[in-house]
Short mmCIF file of the C-alpha atoms (twelve columns), coordinates in Angstrom:
data_MODEL
# 
_entry.id   MODEL 
# 
loop_
_atom_site.group_PDB 
_atom_site.id 
_atom_site.type_symbol 
_atom_site.label_atom_id 
_atom_site.label_alt_id 
_atom_site.label_comp_id 
_atom_site.label_asym_id 
_atom_site.label_seq_id 
_atom_site.Cartn_x 
_atom_site.Cartn_y 
_atom_site.Cartn_z 
_atom_site.pdbx_PDB_model_num 
ATOM 1   C CA . MET A 1   97.432  113.494 166.751 1 
ATOM 2   C CA . ASN A 2   98.501  110.018 167.812 1 
ATOM 3   C CA . LYS A 3   95.268  108.510 166.589 1 
ATOM 4   C CA . LYS A 4   95.661  110.167 163.166 1 
ATOM 5   C CA . ALA A 5   99.318  109.054 162.812 1 
ATOM 6   C CA . GLY A 6   98.398  105.468 163.762 1 
ATOM 7   C CA . THR A 7   95.623  105.401 161.177 1 
ATOM 8   C CA . LYS A 8   97.957  106.677 158.407 1 
ATOM 9   C CA . THR A 9   100.587 104.042 159.262 1 
ATOM 10  C CA . LEU A 10  97.973  101.283 159.299 1 
ATOM 11  C CA . LEU A 11  96.580  102.482 155.966 1 
ATOM 12  C CA . LYS A 12  100.050 102.589 154.333 1 
ATOM 13  C CA . THR A 13  100.826 99.094  155.634 1 
ATOM 14  C CA . LEU A 14  97.513  97.747  154.365 1 
ATOM 15  C CA . ILE A 15  97.994  99.288  150.888 1 
ATOM 16  C CA . GLY A 16  101.570 97.907  150.687 1 
ATOM 17  C CA . PHE A 17  100.329 94.481  151.762 1 
ATOM 18  C CA . LEU A 18  97.571  94.512  149.090 1 
ATOM 19  C CA . ILE A 19  100.056 95.553  146.376 1 
ATOM 20  C CA . ALA A 20  102.418 92.737  147.391 1 
ATOM 21  C CA . ILE A 21  99.590  90.162  147.272 1 
ATOM 22  C CA . PHE A 22  98.540  91.455  143.826 1 
ATOM 23  C CA . PHE A 23  102.081 90.974  142.431 1 
ATOM 24  C CA . ILE A 24  102.402 87.497  143.961 1 
ATOM 25  C CA . ILE A 25  99.092  86.434  142.372 1 
ATOM 26  C CA . LEU A 26  100.165 87.919  139.054 1 
ATOM 27  C CA . LEU A 27  103.487 86.042  139.099 1 
ATOM 28  C CA . LEU A 28  101.811 82.746  140.020 1 
ATOM 29  C CA . ALA A 29  99.075  83.126  137.394 1 
ATOM 30  C CA . ILE A 30  101.402 83.423  134.391 1 
ATOM 31  C CA . PRO A 31  104.754 81.795  135.258 1 
ATOM 32  C CA . GLY A 32  105.621 80.807  131.674 1 
ATOM 33  C CA . LYS A 33  105.904 84.430  130.630 1 
ATOM 34  C CA . PHE A 34  108.426 85.312  133.343 1 
ATOM 35  C CA . ILE A 35  110.492 82.154  133.777 1 
ATOM 36  C CA . LEU A 36  113.361 82.034  131.291 1 
ATOM 37  C CA . PHE A 37  115.122 78.883  132.456 1 
ATOM 38  C CA . GLY A 38  113.930 75.385  133.178 1 
ATOM 39  C CA . ARG A 39  111.313 75.132  130.451 1 
ATOM 40  C CA . GLU A 40  112.229 73.768  127.048 1 
ATOM 41  C CA . LYS A 41  110.013 74.096  124.021 1 
ATOM 42  C CA . ALA A 42  109.226 70.773  122.384 1 
ATOM 43  C CA . ASP A 43  111.208 70.323  119.154 1 
ATOM 44  C CA . THR A 44  108.779 69.293  116.418 1 
ATOM 45  C CA . GLN A 45  111.615 67.946  114.267 1 
ATOM 46  C CA . GLU A 46  112.685 65.631  117.061 1 
ATOM 47  C CA . ASN A 47  109.062 64.504  117.505 1 
ATOM 48  C CA . PHE A 48  108.762 63.590  113.797 1 
ATOM 49  C CA . PHE A 49  112.134 61.804  113.976 1 
ATOM 50  C CA . ASN A 50  111.157 59.810  117.080 1 
ATOM 51  C CA . GLU A 51  107.811 58.844  115.528 1 
ATOM 52  C CA . LEU A 52  109.604 57.631  112.377 1 
ATOM 53  C CA . ASN A 53  112.044 55.521  114.417 1 
ATOM 54  C CA . ASN A 54  109.206 54.034  116.484 1 
ATOM 55  C CA . LYS A 55  107.371 53.004  113.307 1 
ATOM 56  C CA . ILE A 56  110.527 51.446  111.836 1 
ATOM 57  C CA . GLN A 57  111.223 49.460  115.008 1 
ATOM 58  C CA . LYS A 58  107.647 48.160  115.268 1 
ATOM 59  C CA . LEU A 59  107.515 46.969  111.643 1 
ATOM 60  C CA . GLY A 60  107.766 43.268  110.938 1 
ATOM 61  C CA . ILE A 61  109.482 41.842  107.862 1 
ATOM 62  C CA . ASN A 62  107.623 42.745  104.625 1 
ATOM 63  C CA . GLU A 63  105.265 45.094  106.479 1 
ATOM 64  C CA . GLU A 64  104.657 48.646  105.280 1 
ATOM 65  C CA . GLU A 65  103.818 51.870  107.103 1 
ATOM 66  C CA . THR A 66  103.371 55.503  106.069 1 
ATOM 67  C CA . GLN A 67  104.191 58.739  107.850 1 
ATOM 68  C CA . ALA A 68  104.035 62.435  107.116 1 
ATOM 69  C CA . PHE A 69  107.332 64.141  107.922 1 
ATOM 70  C CA . GLN A 70  107.497 67.950  108.134 1 
ATOM 71  C CA . LEU A 71  111.099 69.014  107.506 1 
ATOM 72  C CA . GLU A 72  112.109 72.512  108.535 1 
ATOM 73  C CA . SER A 73  114.621 74.765  106.842 1 
ATOM 74  C CA . ASN A 74  118.275 73.951  107.629 1 
ATOM 75  C CA . ARG A 75  117.449 70.332  108.497 1 
ATOM 76  C CA . LEU A 76  118.622 67.120  106.871 1 
ATOM 77  C CA . LEU A 77  117.272 63.605  107.354 1 
ATOM 78  C CA . ILE A 78  119.859 61.120  106.077 1 
ATOM 79  C CA . ALA A 79  120.796 57.442  106.339 1 
ATOM 80  C CA . PHE A 80  124.375 56.201  106.713 1 
ATOM 81  C CA . ASN A 81  125.150 52.594  105.787 1 
ATOM 82  C CA . LYS A 82  128.575 51.493  107.091 1 
ATOM 83  C CA . LYS A 83  130.322 54.308  105.187 1 
ATOM 84  C CA . ASP A 84  130.132 57.985  104.310 1 
ATOM 85  C CA . THR A 85  127.083 58.837  102.195 1 
ATOM 86  C CA . GLU A 86  127.364 60.519  98.791  1 
ATOM 87  C CA . ILE A 87  124.398 62.573  97.636  1 
ATOM 88  C CA . SER A 88  123.926 64.092  94.186  1 
ATOM 89  C CA . ARG A 89  121.428 66.971  93.924  1 
ATOM 90  C CA . ASN A 90  120.437 69.495  91.291  1 
ATOM 91  C CA . VAL A 91  120.918 72.859  93.053  1 
ATOM 92  C CA . GLU A 92  119.947 76.351  91.895  1 
ATOM 93  C CA . VAL A 93  123.229 78.261  92.033  1 
ATOM 94  C CA . TYR A 94  121.893 81.720  91.133  1 
ATOM 95  C CA . LEU A 95  118.891 83.204  89.284  1 
ATOM 96  C CA . GLY A 96  117.511 79.958  87.922  1 
ATOM 97  C CA . ASN A 97  120.842 78.452  86.849  1 
ATOM 98  C CA . LYS A 98  121.050 74.909  88.145  1 
ATOM 99  C CA . LYS A 99  124.055 72.701  88.680  1 
ATOM 100 C CA . ASP A 100 124.539 69.094  89.797  1 
ATOM 101 C CA . VAL A 101 126.297 69.107  93.153  1 
ATOM 102 C CA . ASN A 102 127.767 66.031  94.831  1 
ATOM 103 C CA . THR A 103 128.282 66.065  98.577  1 
ATOM 104 C CA . ILE A 104 129.948 63.278  100.531 1 
ATOM 105 C CA . PHE A 105 128.599 63.450  104.078 1 
ATOM 106 C CA . LYS A 106 130.969 62.166  106.727 1 
ATOM 107 C CA . LYS A 107 129.391 59.466  108.846 1 
ATOM 108 C CA . PRO A 108 129.184 60.206  112.578 1 
ATOM 109 C CA . PRO A 109 131.665 58.001  114.469 1 
ATOM 110 C CA . GLU A 110 128.970 56.282  116.583 1 
ATOM 111 C CA . CYS A 111 127.031 55.115  113.492 1 
ATOM 112 C CA . THR A 112 127.103 51.757  111.755 1 
ATOM 113 C CA . ASN A 113 123.791 51.771  109.905 1 
ATOM 114 C CA . CYS A 114 121.906 54.768  111.175 1 
ATOM 115 C CA . LEU A 115 119.260 57.342  110.442 1 
ATOM 116 C CA . CYS A 116 120.224 60.895  111.430 1 
ATOM 117 C CA . LEU A 117 118.448 64.220  111.810 1 
ATOM 118 C CA . CYS A 118 121.048 66.946  111.300 1 
ATOM 119 C CA . LYS A 119 121.048 70.722  111.450 1 
ATOM 120 C CA . THR A 120 122.762 72.220  108.399 1 
ATOM 121 C CA . GLU A 121 124.762 75.414  108.028 1 
ATOM 122 C CA . ASP A 122 122.780 76.584  104.993 1 
ATOM 123 C CA . ASP A 123 119.198 76.120  103.801 1 
ATOM 124 C CA . LYS A 124 120.116 75.578  100.129 1 
ATOM 125 C CA . LEU A 125 123.555 73.929  100.194 1 
ATOM 126 C CA . THR A 126 124.866 70.974  102.155 1 
ATOM 127 C CA . PHE A 127 128.400 70.458  103.418 1 
ATOM 128 C CA . GLU A 128 130.314 67.297  104.294 1 
ATOM 129 C CA . ASN A 129 130.429 68.077  108.038 1 
ATOM 130 C CA . ASP A 130 126.703 68.835  108.405 1 
ATOM 131 C CA . CYS A 131 126.070 65.634  110.408 1 
ATOM 132 C CA . LEU A 132 129.019 65.898  112.784 1 
ATOM 133 C CA . GLN A 133 127.614 68.496  115.170 1 
ATOM 134 C CA . GLU A 134 126.788 67.688  118.785 1 
ATOM 135 C CA . ASN A 135 123.091 68.650  118.523 1 
ATOM 136 C CA . ASP A 136 122.453 66.157  115.678 1 
ATOM 137 C CA . ILE A 137 120.598 62.973  116.632 1 
ATOM 138 C CA . CYS A 138 121.096 59.514  115.162 1 
ATOM 139 C CA . GLU A 139 119.426 56.141  115.631 1 
ATOM 140 C CA . ASN A 140 121.393 52.940  114.887 1 
ATOM 141 C CA . TYR A 141 119.889 49.964  113.042 1 
ATOM 142 C CA . GLU A 142 121.092 46.474  112.204 1 
ATOM 143 C CA . LYS A 143 119.826 46.782  108.619 1 
ATOM 144 C CA . GLU A 144 120.802 49.206  105.876 1 
ATOM 145 C CA . ILE A 145 118.390 52.073  105.145 1 
ATOM 146 C CA . LYS A 146 117.844 52.960  101.487 1 
ATOM 147 C CA . ASN A 147 115.507 54.712  99.069  1 
ATOM 148 C CA . ASN A 148 115.179 51.684  96.758  1 
ATOM 149 C CA . ASP A 149 118.665 51.451  95.182  1 
ATOM 150 C CA . LYS A 150 119.700 55.000  96.123  1 
ATOM 151 C CA . GLU A 151 120.934 56.601  99.314  1 
ATOM 152 C CA . PHE A 152 118.121 57.907  101.516 1 
ATOM 153 C CA . PHE A 153 118.047 61.604  102.395 1 
ATOM 154 C CA . LEU A 154 115.583 64.471  102.738 1 
ATOM 155 C CA . PHE A 155 116.735 68.059  102.454 1 
ATOM 156 C CA . GLY A 156 114.625 71.131  101.893 1 
ATOM 157 C CA . GLU A 157 111.738 72.577  103.820 1 
ATOM 158 C CA . GLY A 158 108.449 70.849  103.180 1 
ATOM 159 C CA . LEU A 159 105.986 68.118  104.024 1 
ATOM 160 C CA . TYR A 160 107.067 64.672  102.840 1 
ATOM 161 C CA . ASN A 161 104.942 61.538  102.734 1 
ATOM 162 C CA . LEU A 162 107.192 58.641  103.687 1 
ATOM 163 C CA . LYS A 163 106.482 55.021  102.810 1 
ATOM 164 C CA . ILE A 164 108.481 52.675  105.047 1 
ATOM 165 C CA . LYS A 165 109.011 48.991  104.327 1 
ATOM 166 C CA . LYS A 166 111.174 46.599  106.309 1 
ATOM 167 C CA . GLY A 167 112.737 43.772  104.339 1 
ATOM 168 C CA . PHE A 168 114.775 40.807  105.488 1 
ATOM 169 C CA . ASP A 169 118.107 42.627  105.203 1 
ATOM 170 C CA . ASP A 170 117.180 46.284  104.584 1 
ATOM 171 C CA . ILE A 171 114.773 49.115  105.370 1 
ATOM 172 C CA . ILE A 172 113.323 50.989  102.398 1 
ATOM 173 C CA . ILE A 173 112.063 54.559  102.855 1 
ATOM 174 C CA . GLU A 174 110.491 56.188  99.809  1 
ATOM 175 C CA . TYR A 175 109.067 59.697  99.709  1 
ATOM 176 C CA . GLU A 176 106.859 61.935  97.601  1 
# 
């Protein structure tokens, strides 16, 4: 009887050991599926924003550069030039009825002349405090940023082709 009991105990221990090794291998093979903390997903909006800022900084005077910029829903790309920025847009209020809406965006306190990527409260309307949230990112510049003679901003989901030109005292960003 002792020999049979010893064999059963050894067999149970061996099976338990094999199951434990299987689970350890499984957990090591696919850690991304089980780990909830410590891994951040790359933000594509931040990548586009950083690429745009890198291109602006590398430009010499009277040089031009182009960039595709994919803007997601509830995002706003806007330039502030030493004051709050007023934007006038034609907005669909309801069922095809459109109305001109003016929004004066409050400039973030750390900005002089800056380009900001902001998360908005709504995907169709903008509010004056949309660029005052802590997760918004801004990049300061010595020169003013404009869209020719207008204020520069992008709002609305879509792919925009930006044409960037650095002048002696300003940065022009046009889009299609």
